[in-house]
C-alpha positions in Angstrom: 32.4 -13.5 6.6 30.7 -14.1 3.3 32.4 -13.7 -0.1 30.2 -12.3 -2.9 31.2 -11.9 -6.5 29.3 -8.8 -7.7 29.9 -7.2 -11.1 33.2 -9.1 -11.4 34.6 -8.0 -8.1 35.1 -10.0 -5.0 33.6 -8.6 -1.8 34.2 -10.2 1.6 31.6 -8.9 4.0 30.7 -9.6 7.6 27.0 -10.4 7.0 24.4 -12.7 8.5 23.9 -15.4 5.9 20.2 -14.9 6.3 20.3 -11.3 5.1 18.6 -10.8 1.7 21.1 -10.2 -1.1 19.2 -7.0 -2.0 20.3 -5.4 1.3 24.0 -6.4 0.8 23.9 -4.9 -2.7 22.2 -1.7 -1.7 23.2 -1.0 1.9 26.7 -2.5 2.1 28.0 -2.0 -1.5 26.0 1.2 -2.3 24.8 -0.2 -5.7 21.4 1.4 -5.6 20.3 0.6 -9.2 18.7 -2.5 -7.8 15.4 -1.4 -6.2 13.3 -2.6 -3.3 9.7 -3.0 -4.3 7.7 -5.6 -2.5 10.1 -7.7 -0.5 8.3 -10.9 -1.7 9.9 -11.5 -5.1 6.6 -10.5 -6.8 7.3 -7.2 -8.5 10.7 -7.7 -10.1 12.3 -4.3 -9.1 15.1 -6.2 -7.3 16.1 -8.4 -10.2 19.8 -9.2 -10.7 21.5 -11.9 -12.6 22.9 -14.8 -10.7 25.1 -17.1 -12.8 23.5 -15.5 -15.9 19.8 -15.9 -14.9 17.4 -13.3 -13.7 16.8 -13.7 -9.9 14.9 -11.7 -7.3 17.5 -10.4 -4.8 15.0 -9.7 -2.1 14.2 -13.4 -1.6 17.7 -14.8 -2.0 19.9 -14.8 1.1 23.5 -13.9 0.9 24.5 -17.3 2.2 22.8 -18.8 -0.9 24.5 -16.3 -3.2 28.0 -16.8 -1.9 30.3 -18.3 -4.6 28.0 -17.4 -7.4 28.5 -14.7 -10.1 26.1 -11.8 -9.4 25.5 -9.0 -11.8 23.5 -5.8 -11.0 22.2 -3.2 -13.4 25.5 -1.3 -12.8 27.5 -4.2 -14.1 25.6 -5.4 -17.2 27.6 -5.4 -20.4 27.9 -7.2 -23.7 26.0 -7.2 -27.0 22.6 -8.2 -25.5 22.8 -5.6 -22.7 23.9 -2.9 -25.1 21.0 -3.7 -27.5 18.5 -3.7 -24.7 19.6 -0.4 -23.1 19.9 1.3 -26.5 16.3 0.2 -27.4 15.1 1.4 -24.0 16.6 4.8 -24.7 15.5 5.1 -28.3 11.9 4.2 -27.5 11.8 6.3 -24.3 10.5 3.3 -22.3 11.0 4.8 -18.9 8.3 6.8 -17.2 9.0 7.0 -13.5 11.9 4.6 -13.9 11.6 2.7 -10.6 11.0 -0.7 -12.0 13.2 -0.3 -15.1 16.4 -1.8 -13.8 14.5 -5.0 -13.0 12.7 -4.9 -16.4 16.1 -4.4 -18.2 17.7 -7.3 -16.3 14.8 -9.6 -17.2 14.8 -8.5 -20.8 18.6 -9.2 -21.1 18.0 -12.8 -19.7 15.1 -13.3 -22.1 17.1 -12.2 -25.2 20.3 -14.1 -24.1 18.2 -17.3 -24.4 15.8 -16.4 -27.2 17.1 -14.0 -30.0 13.7 -13.9 -31.8 11.0 -13.8 -29.1 7.3 -13.6 -30.0 4.9 -11.5 -28.0 4.0 -14.6 -26.0 7.7 -15.3 -25.3 8.1 -11.7 -24.1 5.1 -11.9 -21.9 6.3 -15.2 -20.3 9.9 -13.9 -19.9 8.8 -10.6 -18.3 6.2 -12.2 -16.1 6.6 -11.0 -12.5 8.0 -7.6 -13.5 5.4 -5.0 -12.5 5.5 -1.5 -14.0 3.2 0.7 -12.0 3.2 3.3 -14.8 2.0 0.8 -17.3 4.8 1.0 -19.9 4.3 -2.6 -21.0 3.7 -1.7 -24.6 6.9 0.2 -24.8 8.8 -2.5 -23.0 7.6 -5.1 -25.4 8.4 -2.9 -28.4 11.9 -2.2 -27.0 12.5 -6.0 -26.6 11.5 -6.6 -30.2 13.8 -3.7 -31.3 16.7 -5.1 -29.3 16.1 -8.5 -30.9 16.3 -7.0 -34.3 19.5 -5.2 -33.5 21.0 -8.5 -32.3 20.0 -10.3 -35.6 
């Protein structure tokens, strides 16, 4: 039995400790906002927050995540999350939407640590998040807008 704290709720699950956290989130807890993309922590679609930091849930085993605070896109809240999601909506960032939960999770982590990011900061903070539709310009613009809203 493994205890996972996800979105502020404790879940005791009978899981193999070597199961990727992504599958526990999606298949066992039915939190499907976190997406499977590549399975190798290279695309960012599976990004969640673990103890407040962006992490790729496809490459973290549930045994490693036990006892840590895990937040999925369904559980984000607070000023930074609100600013990011509102900017995403205002600027109509989403095209197909598949990668966007991972993009948003990474943007929240970036702005939580840097309230006035430069373009270079954004590029570095969002590195590893692939958008197959190419909405990178809108993503960057939304992060800048969210930063202004937080100022």
